[in-house]
FIMAR-281961 format. One record per residue (C-alpha): x, y, z; residue in one letter. Coordinates in Angstrom, 1 decimal, always signed. Layout:
N
(rec (X,Y,Z),"a")
...
% end
This chain:
442
(rec (+142.1,+79.5,+72.2),"m")
(rec (+139.4,+81.8,+70.7),"k")
(rec (+136.4,+81.0,+68.7),"y")
(rec (+134.2,+83.2,+66.5),"t")
(rec (+130.5,+82.8,+67.2),"f")
(rec (+127.9,+82.1,+64.6),"g")
(rec (+124.9,+80.0,+63.9),"g")
(rec (+123.1,+82.5,+61.7),"f")
(rec (+119.4,+82.3,+61.0),"y")
(rec (+117.3,+84.4,+58.7),"s")
(rec (+114.0,+86.0,+59.7),"i")
(rec (+112.4,+87.9,+56.9),"k")
(rec (+115.8,+89.1,+55.7),"k")
(rec (+116.8,+90.0,+59.2),"l")
(rec (+120.1,+88.4,+60.3),"i")
(rec (+120.5,+87.6,+64.0),"s")
(rec (+123.5,+86.1,+65.7),"v")
(rec (+123.3,+83.2,+68.0),"k")
(rec (+126.1,+81.7,+70.1),"i")
(rec (+126.7,+78.1,+69.1),"k")
(rec (+125.7,+75.7,+71.9),"e")
(rec (+128.7,+73.5,+71.3),"e")
(rec (+131.1,+76.4,+71.9),"h")
(rec (+129.7,+77.0,+75.4),"i")
(rec (+129.9,+73.3,+76.1),"v")
(rec (+133.5,+73.2,+75.0),"k")
(rec (+134.4,+76.2,+77.1),"l")
(rec (+132.6,+74.8,+80.1),"n")
(rec (+134.6,+71.6,+79.9),"k")
(rec (+137.8,+73.5,+80.8),"n")
(rec (+136.3,+74.5,+84.2),"s")
(rec (+133.8,+71.7,+84.8),"l")
(rec (+136.0,+69.6,+87.2),"k")
(rec (+136.8,+72.6,+89.3),"n")
(rec (+133.1,+73.7,+89.4),"h")
(rec (+131.9,+70.2,+90.4),"i")
(rec (+134.4,+70.1,+93.3),"e")
(rec (+133.4,+73.6,+94.5),"n")
(rec (+129.7,+73.0,+94.2),"f")
(rec (+129.7,+69.6,+95.9),"d")
(rec (+131.7,+71.1,+98.8),"f")
(rec (+129.3,+74.0,+99.3),"l")
(rec (+126.2,+72.0,+98.7),"a")
(rec (+127.3,+69.4,+101.4),"n")
(rec (+128.1,+72.2,+103.8),"k")
(rec (+124.8,+74.0,+103.3),"l")
(rec (+122.8,+70.7,+103.4),"s")
(rec (+124.3,+70.0,+106.9),"k")
(rec (+123.0,+73.4,+108.0),"k")
(rec (+119.5,+72.4,+106.8),"g")
(rec (+119.4,+74.3,+103.5),"h")
(rec (+117.6,+72.8,+100.5),"n")
(rec (+120.2,+73.5,+97.8),"v")
(rec (+118.1,+72.2,+95.0),"s")
(rec (+115.3,+74.6,+96.0),"d")
(rec (+117.8,+77.5,+96.0),"i")
(rec (+119.0,+76.5,+92.5),"v")
(rec (+115.4,+76.3,+91.3),"s")
(rec (+114.5,+79.7,+92.6),"k")
(rec (+117.6,+81.3,+91.0),"l")
(rec (+116.8,+79.6,+87.7),"s")
(rec (+113.4,+81.3,+87.7),"e")
(rec (+114.9,+84.8,+88.1),"l")
(rec (+114.9,+86.6,+84.7),"q")
(rec (+116.1,+90.2,+84.6),"v")
(rec (+115.0,+92.4,+81.8),"a")
(rec (+117.7,+94.2,+79.8),"i")
(rec (+116.9,+97.8,+78.8),"p")
(rec (+117.2,+98.3,+75.1),"s")
(rec (+118.9,+101.7,+75.7),"w")
(rec (+121.8,+100.2,+77.8),"a")
(rec (+123.3,+98.1,+75.0),"l")
(rec (+125.5,+100.9,+73.7),"g")
(rec (+128.0,+103.3,+75.3),"a")
(rec (+126.5,+105.7,+77.8),"g")
(rec (+128.3,+108.9,+78.4),"g")
(rec (+128.1,+112.1,+80.4),"t")
(rec (+127.4,+115.7,+79.5),"r")
(rec (+131.2,+116.0,+79.0),"f")
(rec (+131.5,+113.3,+76.4),"g")
(rec (+130.7,+109.8,+75.1),"r")
(rec (+133.2,+107.2,+74.0),"f")
(rec (+132.0,+104.4,+71.7),"s")
(rec (+132.9,+100.7,+72.2),"f")
(rec (+132.3,+100.1,+68.5),"y")
(rec (+129.9,+97.5,+67.1),"g")
(rec (+127.0,+99.0,+68.9),"e")
(rec (+123.5,+98.0,+67.9),"p")
(rec (+122.0,+100.7,+65.6),"s")
(rec (+118.5,+99.3,+65.5),"n")
(rec (+116.0,+97.2,+67.5),"l")
(rec (+116.9,+94.0,+65.6),"e")
(rec (+120.6,+94.3,+66.6),"q")
(rec (+119.6,+95.2,+70.2),"k")
(rec (+117.7,+91.9,+70.4),"l")
(rec (+120.8,+90.1,+69.1),"e")
(rec (+122.8,+91.6,+72.0),"d")
(rec (+120.2,+90.5,+74.5),"v")
(rec (+120.3,+87.1,+72.9),"g")
(rec (+124.0,+86.9,+73.5),"v")
(rec (+123.5,+87.8,+77.2),"l")
(rec (+120.7,+85.2,+77.6),"q")
(rec (+122.8,+82.5,+75.9),"s")
(rec (+125.7,+83.1,+78.3),"l")
(rec (+123.9,+83.8,+81.5),"t")
(rec (+120.4,+82.2,+81.1),"q")
(rec (+119.0,+85.0,+83.3),"t")
(rec (+118.5,+87.7,+80.8),"a")
(rec (+115.3,+86.4,+79.1),"g")
(rec (+113.5,+89.7,+78.7),"a")
(rec (+114.0,+93.1,+77.1),"v")
(rec (+112.5,+96.4,+78.2),"s")
(rec (+111.9,+98.9,+75.3),"l")
(rec (+111.9,+102.6,+75.5),"h")
(rec (+109.5,+104.4,+73.2),"i")
(rec (+110.0,+106.2,+70.8),"p")
(rec (+113.6,+105.0,+70.6),"w")
(rec (+112.6,+101.4,+69.8),"d")
(rec (+109.3,+101.3,+67.9),"i")
(rec (+109.3,+98.1,+65.7),"p")
(rec (+109.0,+98.6,+62.0),"s")
(rec (+107.7,+95.1,+61.6),"d")
(rec (+106.0,+93.7,+64.7),"y")
(rec (+105.7,+90.1,+63.5),"n")
(rec (+109.4,+90.0,+62.5),"a")
(rec (+110.5,+91.4,+65.9),"i")
(rec (+108.3,+89.0,+67.8),"i")
(rec (+109.6,+86.1,+65.8),"e")
(rec (+113.2,+87.1,+66.4),"q")
(rec (+112.6,+87.5,+70.1),"a")
(rec (+110.9,+84.1,+70.3),"d")
(rec (+113.9,+82.5,+68.5),"a")
(rec (+116.2,+84.1,+71.0),"l")
(rec (+114.0,+83.0,+74.0),"n")
(rec (+113.4,+86.7,+74.9),"i")
(rec (+110.1,+88.1,+76.3),"k")
(rec (+109.0,+91.7,+76.2),"f")
(rec (+109.0,+93.2,+79.7),"d")
(rec (+107.8,+96.7,+80.7),"s")
(rec (+107.6,+99.4,+78.0),"v")
(rec (+108.9,+102.8,+79.0),"n")
(rec (+107.5,+106.1,+77.9),"s")
(rec (+109.6,+109.2,+77.2),"n")
(rec (+108.3,+112.7,+78.0),"t")
(rec (+111.6,+114.0,+79.3),"f")
(rec (+112.7,+114.8,+75.8),"q")
(rec (+111.0,+116.7,+72.9),"d")
(rec (+110.4,+114.3,+70.1),"q")
(rec (+110.7,+115.0,+66.4),"k")
(rec (+107.6,+116.4,+64.9),"y")
(rec (+106.1,+117.0,+68.4),"a")
(rec (+103.8,+120.1,+68.5),"i")
(rec (+104.3,+120.9,+72.2),"e")
(rec (+107.5,+121.1,+74.2),"t")
(rec (+108.3,+119.4,+77.5),"y")
(rec (+110.7,+122.1,+78.5),"k")
(rec (+108.6,+123.0,+81.5),"y")
(rec (+107.2,+119.6,+82.3),"g")
(rec (+104.9,+117.0,+80.7),"s")
(rec (+102.2,+115.4,+82.8),"l")
(rec (+102.4,+118.2,+85.4),"s")
(rec (+102.6,+121.1,+82.9),"n")
(rec (+100.4,+124.2,+83.4),"t")
(rec (+99.4,+123.8,+79.7),"s")
(rec (+96.5,+121.4,+79.0),"q")
(rec (+97.8,+120.9,+75.5),"a")
(rec (+101.2,+119.7,+76.7),"v")
(rec (+99.6,+117.4,+79.3),"r")
(rec (+97.3,+115.9,+76.6),"e")
(rec (+100.2,+115.3,+74.3),"q")
(rec (+102.1,+113.5,+77.1),"a")
(rec (+99.0,+111.5,+78.0),"i")
(rec (+98.5,+110.4,+74.4),"q")
(rec (+102.2,+109.4,+74.1),"h")
(rec (+101.8,+107.0,+77.1),"n")
(rec (+98.6,+105.6,+75.6),"l")
(rec (+100.5,+105.0,+72.3),"d")
(rec (+103.3,+103.3,+74.3),"v")
(rec (+100.7,+101.0,+75.8),"i")
(rec (+99.4,+100.1,+72.4),"n")
(rec (+102.9,+99.3,+71.1),"i")
(rec (+103.6,+97.1,+74.2),"g")
(rec (+100.3,+95.3,+73.8),"n")
(rec (+101.2,+94.3,+70.2),"k")
(rec (+104.5,+92.8,+71.6),"l")
(rec (+103.0,+90.9,+74.5),"g")
(rec (+104.1,+93.3,+77.2),"s")
(rec (+102.0,+93.7,+80.3),"k")
(rec (+103.5,+96.7,+82.0),"c")
(rec (+104.0,+100.5,+81.4),"l")
(rec (+106.7,+102.3,+83.3),"t")
(rec (+106.5,+106.1,+83.7),"i")
(rec (+109.4,+108.3,+84.8),"w")
(rec (+109.0,+112.0,+84.8),"l")
(rec (+111.7,+114.7,+84.7),"a")
(rec (+109.0,+117.2,+85.7),"d")
(rec (+110.0,+119.7,+88.3),"g")
(rec (+111.6,+123.1,+88.7),"s")
(rec (+115.0,+124.6,+88.9),"c")
(rec (+114.2,+127.7,+90.9),"f")
(rec (+112.0,+128.6,+93.9),"p")
(rec (+108.7,+130.0,+92.9),"g")
(rec (+108.9,+128.5,+89.4),"q")
(rec (+106.1,+126.0,+90.1),"n")
(rec (+103.2,+125.8,+92.4),"n")
(rec (+103.9,+122.4,+94.1),"f")
(rec (+100.3,+121.6,+94.7),"q")
(rec (+99.2,+122.4,+91.1),"t")
(rec (+102.0,+120.4,+89.6),"a")
(rec (+101.2,+117.4,+91.8),"f")
(rec (+97.5,+117.5,+91.1),"q")
(rec (+98.1,+117.9,+87.3),"n")
(rec (+100.3,+114.8,+87.5),"t")
(rec (+97.7,+112.8,+89.4),"q")
(rec (+95.0,+113.8,+86.9),"d")
(rec (+97.2,+112.9,+83.9),"s")
(rec (+98.2,+109.5,+85.4),"l")
(rec (+94.5,+108.7,+85.9),"k")
(rec (+93.8,+109.4,+82.3),"n")
(rec (+96.7,+107.0,+81.3),"i")
(rec (+95.5,+104.4,+83.8),"y")
(rec (+92.1,+104.3,+82.2),"m")
(rec (+93.8,+103.2,+79.0),"g")
(rec (+95.5,+100.2,+80.7),"l")
(rec (+94.4,+96.7,+79.6),"p")
(rec (+92.9,+94.7,+82.4),"d")
(rec (+95.9,+92.5,+82.8),"d")
(rec (+98.5,+95.3,+82.8),"w")
(rec (+100.4,+97.1,+85.5),"k")
(rec (+101.5,+100.7,+85.6),"m")
(rec (+104.8,+101.4,+87.4),"l")
(rec (+105.4,+105.0,+88.7),"i")
(rec (+109.1,+105.8,+89.1),"e")
(rec (+110.5,+108.5,+91.5),"y")
(rec (+113.7,+110.5,+91.7),"k")
(rec (+114.8,+113.1,+94.2),"p")
(rec (+116.5,+115.5,+91.8),"y")
(rec (+117.9,+115.8,+88.2),"e")
(rec (+117.4,+117.2,+85.7),"p")
(rec (+115.4,+119.7,+87.7),"n")
(rec (+117.5,+120.5,+90.7),"l")
(rec (+115.2,+122.5,+93.0),"y")
(rec (+112.1,+120.3,+93.0),"s")
(rec (+111.0,+117.1,+91.3),"t")
(rec (+107.2,+116.4,+91.2),"v")
(rec (+107.6,+112.6,+92.0),"i")
(rec (+110.6,+113.0,+94.3),"r")
(rec (+110.3,+110.0,+96.6),"d")
(rec (+108.5,+106.7,+97.2),"w")
(rec (+105.8,+108.5,+99.2),"g")
(rec (+104.8,+110.7,+96.3),"a")
(rec (+104.9,+107.7,+94.0),"s")
(rec (+102.7,+105.6,+96.4),"l")
(rec (+100.2,+108.4,+96.7),"m")
(rec (+99.9,+108.7,+92.9),"l")
(rec (+99.6,+105.0,+92.5),"a")
(rec (+96.9,+104.8,+95.2),"n")
(rec (+95.1,+107.6,+93.4),"g")
(rec (+95.1,+105.7,+90.2),"c")
(rec (+93.9,+102.2,+91.3),"g")
(rec (+94.9,+98.6,+92.0),"d")
(rec (+96.9,+98.2,+88.8),"k")
(rec (+99.3,+101.1,+89.7),"a")
(rec (+102.5,+100.5,+91.7),"f")
(rec (+105.7,+102.1,+92.8),"t")
(rec (+108.9,+101.3,+91.0),"l")
(rec (+112.2,+101.5,+92.9),"v")
(rec (+115.4,+102.5,+91.1),"d")
(rec (+118.4,+101.9,+93.3),"l")
(rec (+120.1,+105.1,+92.1),"g")
(rec (+117.0,+107.3,+92.7),"h")
(rec (+117.6,+108.0,+96.4),"h")
(rec (+119.4,+110.6,+98.5),"l")
(rec (+122.7,+109.4,+100.0),"p")
(rec (+122.3,+106.9,+102.8),"n")
(rec (+118.6,+106.3,+102.3),"s")
(rec (+117.4,+103.0,+103.8),"n")
(rec (+116.2,+101.4,+100.5),"i")
(rec (+115.5,+98.1,+102.1),"e")
(rec (+113.0,+99.6,+104.5),"q")
(rec (+111.3,+101.3,+101.6),"i")
(rec (+111.1,+98.0,+99.8),"v")
(rec (+109.7,+96.2,+102.8),"s")
(rec (+106.9,+98.8,+103.5),"i")
(rec (+105.8,+98.9,+99.8),"l")
(rec (+105.5,+95.1,+99.8),"q")
(rec (+103.5,+95.2,+103.0),"l")
(rec (+101.1,+97.6,+101.3),"k")
(rec (+101.1,+95.5,+98.1),"g")
(rec (+102.4,+98.4,+96.1),"k")
(rec (+105.9,+97.4,+95.1),"l")
(rec (+105.8,+96.8,+91.3),"g")
(rec (+109.3,+96.5,+90.1),"g")
(rec (+113.0,+97.3,+90.3),"f")
(rec (+115.7,+99.1,+88.3),"h")
(rec (+119.0,+97.7,+89.4),"f")
(rec (+122.3,+99.7,+89.4),"n")
(rec (+124.8,+101.1,+91.9),"d")
(rec (+126.0,+104.5,+92.9),"s")
(rec (+128.6,+106.3,+95.0),"k")
(rec (+127.4,+109.9,+94.9),"y")
(rec (+124.0,+110.1,+93.1),"g")
(rec (+122.3,+108.5,+90.2),"d")
(rec (+125.6,+107.1,+88.9),"d")
(rec (+124.1,+104.1,+87.1),"d")
(rec (+127.1,+102.0,+87.8),"l")
(rec (+127.4,+98.2,+87.6),"t")
(rec (+125.1,+96.5,+90.1),"v")
(rec (+126.9,+95.5,+93.3),"g")
(rec (+130.1,+97.3,+92.4),"s")
(rec (+129.9,+99.9,+95.1),"i")
(rec (+127.5,+98.8,+97.8),"k")
(rec (+127.1,+95.0,+97.6),"p")
(rec (+126.1,+94.6,+101.2),"y")
(rec (+123.3,+97.1,+100.7),"a")
(rec (+122.1,+95.1,+97.7),"l")
(rec (+122.1,+92.0,+99.9),"f")
(rec (+120.0,+93.7,+102.6),"l")
(rec (+117.5,+94.7,+100.0),"i")
(rec (+117.2,+91.1,+98.8),"f")
(rec (+116.7,+90.0,+102.3),"n")
(rec (+113.6,+92.1,+102.5),"e")
(rec (+112.5,+91.0,+99.0),"l")
(rec (+112.8,+87.3,+99.9),"v")
(rec (+110.8,+87.9,+103.1),"y")
(rec (+108.2,+89.9,+101.2),"g")
(rec (+107.9,+87.3,+98.4),"m")
(rec (+107.2,+84.7,+101.1),"e")
(rec (+105.0,+86.7,+103.4),"n")
(rec (+103.2,+89.3,+101.3),"n")
(rec (+100.9,+87.6,+98.8),"p")
(rec (+99.1,+90.9,+98.4),"q")
(rec (+102.1,+92.2,+96.4),"n")
(rec (+102.3,+91.2,+92.7),"p")
(rec (+105.2,+89.5,+91.0),"d")
(rec (+107.9,+92.0,+90.4),"l")
(rec (+109.4,+93.4,+87.2),"n")
(rec (+113.1,+93.2,+87.4),"w")
(rec (+115.3,+95.3,+85.1),"m")
(rec (+118.9,+96.7,+85.0),"i")
(rec (+119.2,+100.4,+84.4),"d")
(rec (+122.8,+101.2,+84.0),"a")
(rec (+125.1,+103.4,+81.9),"s")
(rec (+128.4,+102.1,+80.5),"h")
(rec (+130.9,+104.8,+80.2),"n")
(rec (+134.2,+103.0,+80.4),"v")
(rec (+133.2,+99.3,+80.2),"k")
(rec (+132.0,+97.2,+77.3),"d")
(rec (+128.2,+97.4,+77.7),"p")
(rec (+127.7,+93.6,+77.4),"l")
(rec (+130.4,+92.8,+79.9),"e")
(rec (+129.0,+95.4,+82.3),"d")
(rec (+125.5,+93.8,+82.0),"l")
(rec (+126.9,+90.4,+82.6),"i")
(rec (+128.6,+91.6,+85.8),"q")
(rec (+125.3,+93.2,+86.9),"s")
(rec (+123.3,+90.0,+86.2),"l")
(rec (+125.7,+88.0,+88.3),"e")
(rec (+125.7,+90.5,+91.2),"a")
(rec (+121.9,+90.4,+91.3),"i")
(rec (+121.9,+86.6,+91.3),"q")
(rec (+124.6,+86.5,+94.0),"e")
(rec (+122.7,+88.9,+96.3),"a")
(rec (+119.5,+86.8,+95.8),"y")
(rec (+121.3,+83.5,+96.5),"a")
(rec (+122.8,+84.9,+99.7),"k")
(rec (+119.5,+86.2,+100.9),"a")
(rec (+118.0,+82.7,+100.3),"l")
(rec (+120.5,+81.4,+102.8),"l")
(rec (+119.1,+83.5,+105.6),"i")
(rec (+117.2,+81.4,+108.1),"d")
(rec (+114.2,+83.6,+108.4),"q")
(rec (+112.7,+81.6,+111.2),"a")
(rec (+115.9,+81.8,+113.2),"e")
(rec (+116.1,+85.5,+112.5),"l")
(rec (+112.5,+86.0,+113.6),"k")
(rec (+113.3,+84.4,+117.0),"v")
(rec (+116.3,+86.6,+117.4),"a")
(rec (+114.3,+89.7,+116.6),"q")
(rec (+111.5,+88.7,+119.1),"l")
(rec (+114.2,+88.2,+121.7),"n")
(rec (+115.9,+91.5,+120.9),"n")
(rec (+119.1,+89.6,+120.4),"d")
(rec (+120.8,+92.2,+118.2),"v")
(rec (+124.1,+90.4,+118.0),"v")
(rec (+122.4,+87.2,+116.9),"k")
(rec (+120.5,+89.1,+114.2),"c")
(rec (+123.8,+90.5,+112.8),"q")
(rec (+125.5,+87.1,+112.9),"e")
(rec (+122.6,+85.5,+110.9),"i")
(rec (+122.7,+88.1,+108.2),"l")
(rec (+126.5,+88.4,+107.9),"q")
(rec (+126.9,+84.6,+108.0),"g")
(rec (+124.8,+84.4,+104.9),"a")
(rec (+126.5,+87.3,+103.2),"y")
(rec (+130.0,+85.9,+103.8),"r")
(rec (+129.1,+82.7,+102.0),"t")
(rec (+130.7,+82.3,+98.6),"d")
(rec (+127.8,+81.3,+96.4),"v")
(rec (+129.5,+81.5,+93.1),"r")
(rec (+129.5,+77.8,+92.5),"s")
(rec (+125.7,+77.8,+93.0),"i")
(rec (+125.4,+80.5,+90.3),"l")
(rec (+127.5,+78.3,+88.0),"e")
(rec (+125.3,+75.4,+88.7),"k")
(rec (+122.2,+77.4,+87.7),"v")
(rec (+123.8,+78.5,+84.4),"r")
(rec (+125.2,+75.0,+83.7),"l")
(rec (+121.8,+73.4,+84.3),"s")
(rec (+120.2,+75.8,+81.8),"s")
(rec (+122.8,+75.6,+79.1),"g")
(rec (+124.7,+78.8,+80.0),"g")
(rec (+128.4,+79.4,+80.5),"a")
(rec (+130.1,+78.6,+83.8),"l")
(rec (+131.9,+81.9,+83.4),"s")
(rec (+130.0,+84.3,+81.1),"p")
(rec (+132.7,+86.9,+81.1),"i")
(rec (+135.4,+84.4,+80.1),"n")
(rec (+133.1,+82.9,+77.5),"a")
(rec (+132.3,+86.3,+76.1),"y")
(rec (+136.0,+87.1,+75.7),"r")
(rec (+137.0,+83.7,+74.5),"s")
(rec (+134.3,+83.7,+71.8),"l")
(rec (+135.6,+87.1,+70.7),"n")
(rec (+132.1,+88.5,+70.6),"i")
(rec (+132.9,+92.2,+70.6),"r")
(rec (+135.3,+91.9,+67.7),"d")
(rec (+132.6,+89.9,+65.8),"t")
(rec (+130.1,+92.6,+66.4),"l")
(rec (+132.5,+95.2,+65.2),"i")
(rec (+133.2,+93.1,+62.1),"k")
(rec (+129.4,+92.8,+61.4),"e")
(rec (+128.3,+96.3,+62.3),"r")
(rec (+131.4,+98.5,+61.9),"g")
(rec (+132.9,+101.1,+64.2),"k")
(rec (+130.6,+103.9,+63.4),"n")
(rec (+127.3,+102.6,+64.7),"t")
(rec (+125.6,+104.3,+67.6),"v")
(rec (+123.0,+102.7,+69.8),"a")
(rec (+119.6,+104.6,+69.7),"t")
(rec (+118.6,+106.2,+72.9),"g")
(rec (+120.7,+108.2,+75.4),"l")
% end
C-alpha cells in the first residue's frame, strides 16, 4: 500500500513538505516484530561479550551527517546529465529534501551550502524553515573553481594561487563574503577547495603558486570569527592534470599550520591516488590535532563520488576504526564536520543519500564493536593474527538491527528506503515541482 506524504506548513508564503509522523509509525509496524527479534538477539550476544549496547546506540544517535545542498539533484559527467525529475530548483526546496532525509533517517540533521549557488534571498525565512525541519547549517563552501556571473576577474589560471594580485583579491573577498553569509545562518565553519594548478610542465612556478595560496589563506583566516573553523581540502588531480597546488594532506596540513589554530585539513575519501592508506592519514592528522572534517563518498578509479560504502566498505570500516580511537584518545583534535559529497548519475539522489547515510552509520557501529584494549595488547605483543581477528570479527557483525533501533528511538523509519518508496515521495515531488526543474549547482 502506498501513501502520499503531506503535512504542509506555511512560512512567509514558502511551502515546505513534511512527512507525516503517523505514516512512518504505520510503516514501522509492519517490520517491528522482526526488528525486535533481531535486535534482542544481537544485543544479548554483544552484551555477553562485554559490549554496552545502550552506549553504542547513544553514540550512533548523536552522529549527524551534513547533506550538501548541491547533491540533491542529478549529477552527471562531461558526457551528459539525466534528470530524475522533481529536483529542487531553489534553496527552499533543497531544505525540503533534506527534511525528508532527516525524517526518515534521523541522521541528516544538517545542510552544507555552496556559495554562490545557495545564497538565501530571505535569511529569516530560511532559518525558520530549517528550524522547523530540525536542520542546522553546517560548513559553508566557497567557489573559486568557476567564473561567476558579473565577476570582473577570471579563475581560468587559478584563484588564490594566481599570479595576478587582482584575481587573488577577488577570490579572497569571495571567501570573506561566504563567511558573512554563513555567520548569518549560524554556521561555524568555512570549507575551501581549490581547483588551482596547471595542465602542463612549466606553466606554473610551484613555489610561487604555493606561497600565493598560503598568503591568500592567511588573509581569509584573519576574517574568521573567533568560534569558527577553516577547513582546507586537498585533491591530487582534476581539473588540472599536471599539478594541483593543494595536492595532498601534507600540503593541506602545511597551509593549515601556516594559518593558525582554527585551520584544519579536510579529508575527502575520493581525493586520493589509488590504494592510498586513508586510515593512516586520518590517524596522524588526529594525533596532530589537525583533522577538521570529512567528505564521504566511494570510488573505484578516481574521484568517482559514488555511494558511500558501495565499493570499498572494509576500507570505510578501517577509517572509522581510526576515527573511534582518535575521538577517544586525541582530545587535542576538534569535533569533526561530517558531510556526504557524492554525485548521483543513475540513482534517485535521495535514495542514494539514504544508502550513504546508512553505510556511514554501519561502519561507525562496527568500529564501536572493536575492543580497543584487547587490540592494544595484541599490537604490543606483535600478535598479527590476533589483530586481524579482532578487526574482522567486528566487521563481520551484522549491525543493521542496531541502526534500526537508533532510527526507531528517534522517530525515524526502520527501513528508510522502503519508507521512501512506500510513501511515493519522488512522485509527489514531481507532482509539486514538475519534470523540468534542475537543481542549482553542478
